[in-house]
DSSP file (Angstrom, degrees, kcal/mol; ACC not computed):
  #  RESIDUE AA STRUCTURE BP1 BP2  ACC     N-H-->O    O-->H-N    N-H-->O    O-->H-N    TCO  KAPPA ALPHA  PHI   PSI    X-CA   Y-CA   Z-CA
    1    1 A M     >        0   0    0      0, 0.0     4,-2.3     0, 0.0     5,-0.2   0.000 360.0 360.0 360.0 -36.0  -13.4  -49.3  -29.6
    2    2 A L  H  >  +     0   0    0      1,-0.2     4,-2.4     2,-0.2     5,-0.2   0.893 360.0  50.0 -63.8 -40.0  -14.7  -46.2  -27.8
    3    3 A S  H  > S+     0   0    0      2,-0.2     4,-2.3     1,-0.2    -1,-0.2   0.865 109.5  51.9 -69.1 -34.1  -12.0  -46.4  -25.2
    4    4 A F  H  > S+     0   0    0      2,-0.2     4,-2.5     1,-0.2    -2,-0.2   0.926 110.8  48.1 -64.1 -44.6   -9.3  -46.8  -27.9
    5    5 A R  H  X S+     0   0    0     -4,-2.3     4,-2.5     1,-0.2    -2,-0.2   0.917 111.7  49.6 -63.0 -43.1  -10.6  -43.7  -29.6
    6    6 A S  H  X S+     0   0    0     -4,-2.4     4,-2.3     1,-0.2    -1,-0.2   0.899 111.8  48.6 -62.0 -40.7  -10.7  -41.7  -26.3
    7    7 A A  H  X S+     0   0    0     -4,-2.3     4,-2.4     2,-0.2    -2,-0.2   0.899 111.0  50.4 -66.3 -40.0   -7.1  -42.8  -25.6
    8    8 A A  H  X S+     0   0    0     -4,-2.5     4,-2.2     2,-0.2    -2,-0.2   0.912 111.4  47.9 -64.7 -42.6   -6.0  -41.8  -29.1
    9    9 A I  H  X S+     0   0    0     -4,-2.5     4,-2.1     2,-0.2    -2,-0.2   0.913 111.5  50.4 -64.0 -42.8   -7.6  -38.3  -28.7
   10   10 A A  H  X S+     0   0    0     -4,-2.3     4,-2.0     1,-0.2    -2,-0.2   0.900 109.9  50.8 -62.2 -40.7   -6.1  -37.9  -25.3
   11   11 A A  H  X S+     0   0    0     -4,-2.4     4,-2.2     1,-0.2    -1,-0.2   0.902 109.6  50.2 -64.5 -40.8   -2.6  -38.8  -26.7
   12   12 A L  H  X S+     0   0    0     -4,-2.2     4,-2.3     1,-0.2    -1,-0.2   0.880 108.8  52.3 -64.4 -37.5   -3.0  -36.3  -29.5
   13   13 A M  H  X S+     0   0    0     -4,-2.1     4,-1.7     2,-0.2    -1,-0.2   0.894 108.5  50.3 -66.0 -39.3   -4.0  -33.6  -27.1
   14   14 A V  H  X S+     0   0    0     -4,-2.0     4,-2.6     1,-0.2    -2,-0.2   0.924 111.5  48.6 -63.7 -43.9   -0.9  -34.2  -25.0
   15   15 A C  H  X S+     0   0    0     -4,-2.2     4,-2.3     1,-0.2    -2,-0.2   0.886 109.0  53.2 -62.7 -39.2    1.3  -34.0  -28.1
   16   16 A A  H  < S+     0   0    0     -4,-2.3    -1,-0.2     1,-0.2    -2,-0.2   0.854 113.5  42.9 -65.9 -34.7   -0.4  -30.8  -29.1
   17   17 A V  H  X S+     0   0    0     -4,-1.7     4,-0.7     1,-0.1    -2,-0.2   0.875 115.9  47.7 -77.8 -39.2    0.4  -29.2  -25.7
   18   18 A A  H  X S+     0   0    0     -4,-2.6     4,-2.0     1,-0.2     5,-0.2   0.826  99.1  68.8 -72.9 -32.3    3.9  -30.6  -25.5
   19   19 A A  H  X S+     0   0    0     -4,-2.3     4,-1.7     1,-0.2    -1,-0.2   0.901  96.4  50.1 -59.0 -46.3    5.0  -29.5  -29.0
   20   20 A P  H  4 S+     0   0    0      0, 0.0    -1,-0.2     0, 0.0    -2,-0.2   0.887 110.6  51.0 -62.1 -36.1    5.0  -25.8  -28.4
   21   21 A A  H >< S+     0   0    0     -4,-0.7     3,-1.0     1,-0.2    -2,-0.2   0.910 113.1  44.8 -65.4 -40.8    7.1  -26.2  -25.3
   22   22 A A  H 3< S+     0   0    0     -4,-2.0    -1,-0.2     1,-0.2    -3,-0.1   0.746 109.3  58.0 -73.7 -22.8    9.7  -28.3  -27.2
   23   23 A A  T 3< S+     0   0    0     -4,-1.7    -1,-0.2    -5,-0.2    -2,-0.2   0.299  74.4 135.6 -93.1   9.6    9.6  -25.9  -30.2
   24   24 A K    <   -     0   0    0     -3,-1.0     2,-0.4    -4,-0.2    52,-0.1  -0.271  64.3-105.5 -60.1 144.0   10.7  -22.8  -28.2
   25   25 A N        +     0   0    0     75,-0.2    -1,-0.1     1,-0.1    -2,-0.1  -0.569  37.6 176.5 -72.7 124.6   13.3  -20.7  -29.9
   26   26 A R        +     0   0    0     -2,-0.4    45,-2.7    -3,-0.1     2,-0.5   0.005  35.9 126.1-117.4  25.7   16.7  -21.1  -28.2
   27   27 A K  E     +A   70   0A   0     43,-0.2     2,-0.4    73,-0.1    43,-0.2  -0.763  35.0 179.8 -88.7 126.5   18.7  -18.9  -30.6
   28   28 A V  E     -A   69   0A   0     41,-3.0    41,-2.7    -2,-0.5     2,-0.7  -0.993  27.5-133.5-130.8 129.4   20.6  -16.3  -28.7
   29   29 A D  E     -Ab  68 104A   0     74,-2.6    76,-3.0    -2,-0.4     2,-0.7  -0.746  21.0-152.8 -79.8 117.6   22.9  -13.6  -30.2
   30   30 A I  E     -Ab  67 105A   0     37,-3.4    37,-2.8    -2,-0.7     2,-0.5  -0.850  14.0-163.6 -94.1 115.9   26.1  -13.6  -28.0
   31   31 A I  E     -Ab  66 106A   0     74,-2.9    76,-3.1    -2,-0.7     2,-0.8  -0.878  10.3-150.8-109.7 128.3   27.5  -10.1  -28.2
   32   32 A N  E     + b   0 107A   0     33,-2.4    32,-4.3    -2,-0.5    33,-0.3  -0.858  33.6 149.5-100.0 108.5   31.1   -9.4  -27.2
   33   33 A K        +     0   0    0     74,-2.6    -1,-0.1    -2,-0.8    30,-0.1  -0.160  40.2 107.5-124.7  37.3   31.5   -5.8  -25.9
   34   34 A T  S    S-     0   0    0      2,-0.4     3,-0.1    74,-0.3    74,-0.1   0.662  87.1-117.8 -89.2 -17.9   34.3   -6.5  -23.5
   35   35 A G  S    S+     0   0    0      1,-0.3     2,-0.3    -3,-0.1    28,-0.1   0.424  87.7  89.5  89.4  -0.9   37.2   -4.8  -25.4
   36   36 A H  S    S-     0   0    0     26,-0.1     2,-0.4    25,-0.1    -2,-0.4  -0.891  84.7-102.5-128.2 157.2   38.9   -8.2  -25.6
   37   37 A T        -     0   0    0     -2,-0.3    50,-2.6    25,-0.1     2,-0.4  -0.676  30.9-138.2 -81.6 128.4   38.8  -11.1  -28.1
   38   38 A M  E     +CD  61  86B   0     23,-2.9    23,-2.7    -2,-0.4    48,-0.3  -0.737  21.3 179.8 -85.2 129.5   36.7  -14.1  -27.0
   39   39 A T  E     +     0   0B   0     46,-2.9    19,-0.3    -2,-0.4     2,-0.3   0.641  66.1  22.0-105.3 -19.6   38.4  -17.4  -27.7
   40   40 A S  E     - D   0  85B   0     45,-1.7    45,-2.5    21,-0.1     2,-0.4  -0.997  56.1-170.7-147.6 145.8   35.8  -19.8  -26.4
   41   41 A F  E     - D   0  84B   0     -2,-0.3    14,-3.3    43,-0.2    15,-0.4  -0.984   9.7-175.5-138.8 128.8   32.1  -19.8  -25.5
   42   42 A F  E     - D   0  83B   0     41,-2.9    41,-2.4    -2,-0.4     2,-0.4  -0.949  10.3-174.0-123.8 142.3   30.2  -22.5  -23.7
   43   43 A A  E     + D   0  82B   0     10,-0.4     2,-0.4    -2,-0.4    39,-0.2  -0.958  15.6 176.9-134.1 116.2   26.5  -22.9  -22.9
   44   44 A S  E     - D   0  81B   0     37,-2.4    37,-3.1    -2,-0.4     7,-0.1  -0.962  36.7-105.1-126.4 138.1   25.6  -25.8  -20.6
   45   45 A N  E >   - D   0  80B   0     -2,-0.4     3,-2.4    35,-0.2    35,-0.2  -0.288  35.3-120.1 -51.6 137.8   22.3  -26.9  -19.2
   46   46 A V  T 3  S+     0   0    0     33,-1.8    -1,-0.2     1,-0.3    34,-0.1   0.716 112.7  62.9 -60.0 -19.4   22.2  -26.0  -15.5
   47   47 A D  T 3  S+     0   0    0     32,-0.3    -1,-0.3     2,-0.0     2,-0.2   0.565  86.4  93.5 -81.5  -8.1   21.8  -29.7  -14.7
   48   48 A E    <   -     0   0    0     -3,-2.4    -4,-0.1     1,-0.1     4,-0.0  -0.585  63.2-154.2 -85.5 147.5   25.2  -30.5  -16.2
   49   49 A E  S    S+     0   0    0     -2,-0.2     2,-0.3     2,-0.1    -1,-0.1   0.562  78.1  41.7 -95.5 -10.6   28.3  -30.7  -14.1
   50   50 A S  S    S-     0   0    0      0, 0.0     2,-0.2     0, 0.0    -2,-0.1  -0.883  92.8 -92.3-132.4 164.9   30.7  -29.9  -16.9
   51   51 A W        -     0   0    0     -2,-0.3     3,-0.1     1,-0.1    -7,-0.1  -0.536  37.6-130.3 -78.0 140.8   30.8  -27.4  -19.8
   52   52 A E        -     0   0    0     -2,-0.2    -8,-0.1     1,-0.2    -1,-0.1  -0.002  52.2 -50.0 -72.7-171.6   29.5  -28.6  -23.2
   53   53 A E        -     0   0    0      1,-0.1     2,-0.5   -10,-0.1   -10,-0.4  -0.206  65.4 -93.8 -66.5 156.2   31.5  -28.1  -26.4
   54   54 A D    >   -     0   0    0      1,-0.2     3,-0.7   -12,-0.1   -12,-0.2  -0.575  29.7-155.4 -70.3 117.1   33.0  -24.8  -27.3
   55   55 A M  T 3  S+     0   0    0    -14,-3.3    -1,-0.2    -2,-0.5   -13,-0.1   0.652  93.6  58.0 -73.7 -14.7   30.5  -23.1  -29.6
   56   56 A L  T >  S-     0   0    0    -15,-0.4     3,-2.3     3,-0.1    -1,-0.2   0.708  89.3-160.0 -83.8 -21.2   33.2  -21.0  -31.2
   57   57 A D  T <  S-     0   0    0     -3,-0.7     3,-0.1     1,-0.3    -2,-0.1   0.869  72.3 -34.9  46.8  53.6   35.0  -24.2  -32.2
   58   58 A G  T 3  S+     0   0    0    -19,-0.3    -1,-0.3     1,-0.3     2,-0.1   0.316 119.5 106.7  88.0  -9.7   38.4  -22.7  -32.7
   59   59 A D    <   -     0   0    0     -3,-2.3    -1,-0.3     1,-0.0     2,-0.3  -0.293  62.2-129.6 -87.8-179.7   37.1  -19.4  -34.1
   60   60 A T        -     0   0    0     -3,-0.1     2,-0.5    -2,-0.1   -21,-0.2  -0.907   2.9-142.4-129.5 161.2   37.2  -16.1  -32.2
   61   61 A L  B     -C   38   0B   0    -23,-2.7   -23,-2.9    -2,-0.3     3,-0.1  -0.915  26.0-154.2-123.8 101.6   34.7  -13.4  -31.4
   62   62 A K    >   -     0   0    0     -2,-0.5     3,-2.4   -25,-0.2   -30,-0.3  -0.229  38.2 -71.9 -72.4 163.1   36.4  -10.0  -31.5
   63   63 A N  T 3  S+     0   0    0      1,-0.3   -30,-0.2   -28,-0.1    -1,-0.2  -0.332 124.0  19.5 -54.7 130.4   35.1   -7.0  -29.6
   64   64 A G  T 3  S+     0   0    0    -32,-4.3    -1,-0.3     1,-0.3     2,-0.1   0.274  99.9 118.7  90.6 -10.0   31.9   -5.8  -31.2
   65   65 A E    <   -     0   0    0     -3,-2.4   -33,-2.4   -33,-0.3     2,-0.4  -0.479  52.2-141.7 -89.5 162.0   31.2   -9.1  -33.0
   66   66 A T  E     -A   31   0A   0    -35,-0.2     2,-0.5    -2,-0.1   -35,-0.2  -0.969   4.2-155.6-126.6 137.5   28.1  -11.3  -32.5
   67   67 A L  E     -A   30   0A   0    -37,-2.8   -37,-3.4    -2,-0.4     2,-0.9  -0.958  14.2-144.1-107.9 123.7   27.8  -15.1  -32.5
   68   68 A E  E     -A   29   0A   0     -2,-0.5     2,-0.5   -39,-0.2   -39,-0.2  -0.799  28.0-169.0 -87.3 107.6   24.3  -16.5  -33.4
   69   69 A A  E     -A   28   0A   0    -41,-2.7   -41,-3.0    -2,-0.9     2,-0.9  -0.855  22.8-152.7-107.2 128.6   24.2  -19.4  -31.0
   70   70 A D  E     -A   27   0A   0     -2,-0.5     2,-1.3   -43,-0.2   -43,-0.2  -0.853  18.0-167.5 -95.4 100.4   21.5  -22.2  -31.2
   71   71 A I        +     0   0    0    -45,-2.7     2,-0.4    -2,-0.9    28,-0.1  -0.671  35.1 129.4 -98.1  83.6   21.5  -23.2  -27.6
   72   72 A N        +     0   0    0     -2,-1.3    -2,-0.1     1,-0.1     6,-0.1  -0.933  30.8 179.7-141.6 110.3   19.5  -26.4  -27.7
   73   73 A D        -     0   0    0     -2,-0.4    -1,-0.1     4,-0.2    -2,-0.0   0.348  55.1-107.4 -94.7   7.0   20.8  -29.6  -26.0
   74   74 A G  S    S+     0   0    0      3,-0.1    -2,-0.0   -52,-0.1   -52,-0.0   0.421  98.9  98.5  86.5  -2.1   17.8  -31.7  -27.0
   75   75 A T  S    S-     0   0    0      2,-0.1     3,-0.1   -53,-0.0    -3,-0.0   0.627  92.2-118.6 -91.9 -13.7   16.4  -31.9  -23.5
   76   76 A G        +     0   0    0      1,-0.3   -52,-0.1   -54,-0.1   -53,-0.0   0.473  63.2 149.8  86.9   2.4   13.8  -29.1  -23.9
   77   77 A A        -     0   0    0      1,-0.1    -1,-0.3     2,-0.0    -4,-0.2  -0.320  32.5-172.1 -70.0 152.2   15.6  -27.1  -21.1
   78   78 A C        +     0   0    0     -3,-0.1    21,-2.8     1,-0.1     2,-0.6   0.578  61.8  82.2-114.7 -20.1   15.5  -23.3  -21.1
   79   79 A I  E     + E   0  98B   0     19,-0.2   -33,-1.8    20,-0.1     2,-0.3  -0.809  56.3 164.6-100.7 119.8   17.9  -22.5  -18.3
   80   80 A F  E     -DE  45  97B   0     17,-2.6    17,-3.5    -2,-0.6     2,-0.4  -0.909  33.8-129.1-131.2 155.0   21.6  -22.6  -19.2
   81   81 A D  E     -D   44   0B   0    -37,-3.1   -37,-2.4    -2,-0.3     2,-0.4  -0.857  25.6-150.1 -99.0 141.3   24.9  -21.4  -17.7
   82   82 A F  E     -DE  43  94B   0     12,-3.1    12,-2.5    -2,-0.4     2,-0.4  -0.879  12.5-174.3-112.3 144.5   27.2  -19.4  -20.0
   83   83 A K  E     -DE  42  93B   0    -41,-2.4   -41,-2.9    -2,-0.4     2,-0.4  -0.980   2.0-170.6-138.3 127.5   31.0  -19.2  -19.9
   84   84 A A  E     -DE  41  92B   0      8,-2.7     8,-2.4    -2,-0.4     2,-0.4  -0.955   5.0-162.1-115.4 135.6   33.2  -17.0  -22.1
   85   85 A V  E     -DE  40  91B   0    -45,-2.5   -46,-2.9    -2,-0.4   -45,-1.7  -0.956  11.9-152.0-117.3 137.4   37.0  -17.3  -22.2
   86   86 A F  E >   -D   38   0B   0      4,-2.9     3,-2.5    -2,-0.4   -48,-0.2  -0.688  28.4-107.1-112.8 161.6   39.1  -14.5  -23.5
   87   87 A A  T 3  S+     0   0    0    -50,-2.6   -49,-0.1     1,-0.3    -1,-0.1   0.763 117.8  58.4 -57.7 -28.7   42.5  -14.3  -25.3
   88   88 A D  T 3  S-     0   0    0    -51,-0.2    -1,-0.3     2,-0.1     3,-0.1   0.448 121.4-105.7 -83.1   1.6   44.2  -12.9  -22.1
   89   89 A G  S <  S+     0   0    0     -3,-2.5    -2,-0.1     1,-0.3    -1,-0.1   0.229  78.9 130.1  95.9 -14.3   43.1  -16.0  -20.2
   90   90 A D        -     0   0    0     -5,-0.1    -4,-2.9     1,-0.0    -1,-0.3  -0.351  38.1-163.4 -68.9 154.0   40.3  -14.4  -18.2
   91   91 A S  E     -E   85   0B   0     -6,-0.2     2,-0.4    -3,-0.1    -6,-0.2  -0.980   9.9-155.6-138.5 153.9   36.9  -16.0  -18.1
   92   92 A V  E     -E   84   0B   0     -8,-2.4    -8,-2.7    -2,-0.3     2,-0.4  -0.997   7.2-163.3-130.2 131.7   33.4  -14.9  -17.2
   93   93 A V  E     -E   83   0B   0     -2,-0.4     2,-0.5   -10,-0.2   -10,-0.2  -0.959   3.3-170.6-117.3 132.7   30.5  -17.2  -16.1
   94   94 A K  E     -E   82   0B   0    -12,-2.5   -12,-3.1    -2,-0.4     3,-0.3  -0.990  16.7-149.0-121.2 122.5   26.9  -16.2  -16.1
   95   95 A R  E     +     0   0B   0     -2,-0.5   -14,-0.2   -14,-0.2   -15,-0.1  -0.614  62.9  10.0 -94.8 148.8   24.5  -18.6  -14.4
   96   96 A K  E     +     0   0B   0     -2,-0.2     2,-0.5     1,-0.2   -15,-0.2   0.891  67.4 174.6  58.4  54.1   20.9  -19.4  -15.1
   97   97 A V  E     -E   80   0B   0    -17,-3.5   -17,-2.6    -3,-0.3     2,-1.2  -0.802  29.0-136.8 -88.9 127.1   20.2  -17.6  -18.4
   98   98 A D  E >>  -E   79   0B   0     -2,-0.5     4,-1.8   -19,-0.2     3,-1.4  -0.720  21.0-175.8 -86.7  96.8   16.7  -18.4  -19.7
   99   99 A V  T 34 S+     0   0    0    -21,-2.8    -1,-0.2    -2,-1.2   -20,-0.1   0.577  79.1  63.5 -73.5  -8.8   17.5  -19.0  -23.4
  100  100 A C  T 34 S+     0   0    0    -22,-0.4    -1,-0.3   -74,-0.1   -75,-0.2   0.641 113.0  34.1 -84.2 -15.5   13.8  -19.3  -24.2
  101  101 A K  T <4 S+     0   0    0     -3,-1.4     2,-0.4   -23,-0.2    -2,-0.2   0.688 106.4  70.2-111.7 -25.9   13.2  -15.7  -23.2
  102  102 A V     <  -     0   0    0     -4,-1.8     3,-0.1     1,-0.1    -1,-0.0  -0.777  48.2-173.0-100.0 141.1   16.3  -13.8  -24.2
  103  103 A G  S    S+     0   0    0     -2,-0.4   -74,-2.6     1,-0.3     2,-0.3   0.590  76.1  22.0-101.4 -16.6   17.2  -13.1  -27.8
  104  104 A E  E     -b   29   0A   0    -76,-0.3     2,-0.4   -36,-0.0    -1,-0.3  -0.996  57.6-164.2-149.9 152.7   20.6  -11.6  -27.1
  105  105 A F  E     -b   30   0A   0    -76,-3.0   -74,-2.9    -2,-0.3     2,-0.5  -0.989  13.8-155.6-138.4 126.4   23.2  -11.7  -24.3
  106  106 A T  E     -b   31   0A   0     -2,-0.4     2,-0.6   -76,-0.2   -74,-0.2  -0.894   7.8-148.8-110.7 127.8   26.0   -9.2  -24.1
  107  107 A F  E     -b   32   0A   0    -76,-3.1   -74,-2.6    -2,-0.5    -2,-0.0  -0.847  26.4-172.0 -88.7 122.5   29.3   -9.7  -22.4
  108  108 A L              0   0    0     -2,-0.6   -74,-0.3   -76,-0.1   -76,-0.0  -0.705 360.0 360.0-113.1 163.6   30.4   -6.3  -21.0
  109  109 A P              0   0    0      0, 0.0   -75,-0.1     0, 0.0    -2,-0.0   0.517 360.0 360.0 -65.7 360.0   33.8   -5.2  -19.5
């Protein structure tokens, strides 16, 4: 019985340590200050080979507007690549953004 209790306590301690890491805030304000309308925004875990779904989902982000993005793919990862696509067809990619540390990310001209 003592070894079961010790194992249970150890398991609870692991959960207590893991929970704060998994609960990190991954909400990032995406700010468009490019002078152009953003038509798509993607945030993909750096371990992914393709872009995840478009977080604008058919909407647009005009110059000066902000998108509050919850960038959480369920893996607990903090490092993501960002891609913005604009109405004129141009796109901008920013690699290795730590979404656990930044509260906002601004696309500039």
